[in-house]
N, C-alpha and C positions, 0 to 999 in steps of 0.2 A: 267821118274823118278816117283817112287811110293810115296804114302803119308808118309811112314815111312823112306824115303830116307834121308840121311844126306847130308849136305853141308860141304865138306872137303877142306881145304886149305893146300897145301903142299908148305912149304917155302924151296927153294933151296938155300943152302949156299955153304958149302965146298965139300960135296960128290955129285956132280952133277949127275953123271951117276946113282948112287944108288937111288937118290931122284926121278929122272925121271922114272926109272923102277918101283919104289914103287908106284908112282902116277898112272902109267899105270895099275899096279896090282889092285889098289883100284877101278878101273872102273868096275871090275867084279861084285862088290856088288850092282850095279845099283845106286850108290850114285853120287851126283854132285861133280866133282873134278875140282879144280882150282889150277893152279901152279903159284907161284910167285918166280921169280928168284931175290933174294935180294943180291946175291954175285957177283962174277966176271962174265963176259960174259960167256955164255954157250960154253964150249969147243967144237970145231968142230971136230967130229969124227963120224964114221959110227954108233956106238951104240947110241950116243946121238941124231943123226939125225933121226934114226929109232924110237926112243922113242917119240920125238917131233911130228913126222908125225903120229904115232899111236895115240897119245893124241889128235891131231887135228881130226883124223877120228872118235874118240870117243866123239867128240864135247865138249872137255874140254876147258876151258878158260885158256889162257897163258898170264901172265903179267911179265914184267921185268923192273928193274930200269936202265938197260943198253939199250940204243937205238940201239946198234949193234946186239942185239939178233933177228935174223930173225924169223918171224912167231909169235912173242910175241907183245902184246899191251904194250905201254909205261905206266909206273906208277911211281910216285915219292915216296920217302921214307916218305914224309910228308902226303901223301894221304893213305898210306898203313894201318895205324892203323884203320882209319874209315872204310876202305874196309873190313878189317878182322872181324869187328863186325857182318857181314852178315853170318858168318860161324858157324856151330855147333861144328866143330873140326878144330884145327890148328896144323899141324904136322911140326915141324922144322927139317930139315935134313941138 
Protein backbone atom coordinates (compact mmCIF):
# COMPACT_ATOMS: atom_id res chain seq x y z
CA UNK A 1 0.00 0.00 0.00
CA UNK A 2 1.46 3.36 -1.03
CA UNK A 3 1.61 6.48 1.15
CA UNK A 4 -1.35 8.08 -0.63
CA UNK A 5 -3.48 4.93 -0.44
CA UNK A 6 -6.89 5.25 1.13
CA UNK A 7 -8.51 3.01 3.74
CA UNK A 8 -11.94 2.18 2.35
CA UNK A 9 -14.74 0.39 4.18
CA UNK A 10 -17.50 -1.20 2.11
CA UNK A 11 -20.72 -1.82 4.05
CA UNK A 12 -22.71 -4.71 2.60
CA UNK A 13 -26.44 -4.48 3.21
CA UNK A 14 -29.09 -5.26 0.59
CA UNK A 15 -27.16 -5.66 -2.69
CA UNK A 16 -24.64 -8.25 -1.57
CA UNK A 17 -23.35 -9.43 -4.93
CA UNK A 18 -22.95 -5.91 -6.25
CA UNK A 19 -21.23 -4.72 -3.06
CA UNK A 20 -18.75 -7.61 -3.09
CA UNK A 21 -17.92 -7.04 -6.78
CA UNK A 22 -17.49 -3.32 -6.19
CA UNK A 23 -15.17 -3.96 -3.23
CA UNK A 24 -13.13 -6.28 -5.40
CA UNK A 25 -12.89 -3.63 -8.11
CA UNK A 26 -11.63 -1.09 -5.57
CA UNK A 27 -8.59 -3.30 -4.91
CA UNK A 28 -7.23 -2.30 -8.33
CA UNK A 29 -6.38 1.18 -7.02
CA UNK A 30 -3.96 -0.23 -4.41
CA UNK A 31 -6.12 1.04 -1.56
CA UNK A 32 -6.77 -0.92 1.65
CA UNK A 33 -10.26 -2.40 1.36
CA UNK A 34 -12.25 -3.82 4.27
CA UNK A 35 -15.69 -5.35 3.83
CA UNK A 36 -18.32 -5.25 6.59
CA UNK A 37 -21.47 -7.33 6.15
CA UNK A 38 -24.07 -5.58 8.28
CA UNK A 39 -27.13 -7.13 6.63
CA UNK A 40 -28.40 -10.65 6.19
CA UNK A 41 -25.88 -13.49 5.96
CA UNK A 42 -24.05 -13.56 2.64
CA UNK A 43 -26.10 -15.55 0.15
CA UNK A 44 -24.29 -18.72 -0.85
CA UNK A 45 -23.88 -18.75 -4.64
CA UNK A 46 -21.01 -19.10 -7.09
CA UNK A 47 -20.63 -15.36 -7.74
CA UNK A 48 -20.51 -14.39 -4.06
CA UNK A 49 -18.13 -17.23 -3.23
CA UNK A 50 -15.78 -16.18 -6.04
CA UNK A 51 -15.87 -12.55 -4.88
CA UNK A 52 -15.13 -13.50 -1.25
CA UNK A 53 -12.28 -15.81 -2.30
CA UNK A 54 -10.83 -13.07 -4.52
CA UNK A 55 -11.07 -10.49 -1.74
CA UNK A 56 -9.19 -12.86 0.54
CA UNK A 57 -6.49 -13.35 -2.10
CA UNK A 58 -6.17 -9.55 -2.31
CA UNK A 59 -5.64 -9.56 1.48
CA UNK A 60 -8.80 -7.60 2.23
CA UNK A 61 -10.25 -7.85 5.72
CA UNK A 62 -13.76 -9.26 5.96
CA UNK A 63 -16.07 -8.65 8.92
CA UNK A 64 -19.68 -9.68 9.53
CA UNK A 65 -22.32 -9.29 12.20
CA UNK A 66 -23.49 -12.78 11.21
CA UNK A 67 -21.55 -15.67 12.72
CA UNK A 68 -22.64 -17.95 9.87
CA UNK A 69 -20.67 -15.99 7.24
CA UNK A 70 -17.73 -18.24 6.37
CA UNK A 71 -14.34 -16.53 6.01
CA UNK A 72 -15.55 -13.38 7.81
CA UNK A 73 -14.33 -12.21 11.20
CA UNK A 74 -17.09 -11.57 13.69
CA UNK A 75 -17.96 -8.01 14.73
CA UNK A 76 -20.90 -6.62 16.68
CA UNK A 77 -23.00 -3.64 15.67
CA UNK A 78 -21.88 -1.97 18.90
CA UNK A 79 -18.20 -2.15 17.86
CA UNK A 80 -18.80 -1.13 14.24
CA UNK A 81 -18.91 2.69 14.69
CA UNK A 82 -15.55 2.73 16.51
CA UNK A 83 -13.99 0.50 13.84
CA UNK A 84 -15.27 2.72 11.02
CA UNK A 85 -13.37 5.70 12.46
CA UNK A 86 -10.17 4.08 11.10
CA UNK A 87 -11.24 4.60 7.48
CA UNK A 88 -10.86 7.55 5.12
CA UNK A 89 -13.93 6.50 3.10
CA UNK A 90 -17.03 4.48 4.00
CA UNK A 91 -19.20 3.22 1.14
CA UNK A 92 -22.62 1.80 2.04
CA UNK A 93 -24.09 -0.64 -0.47
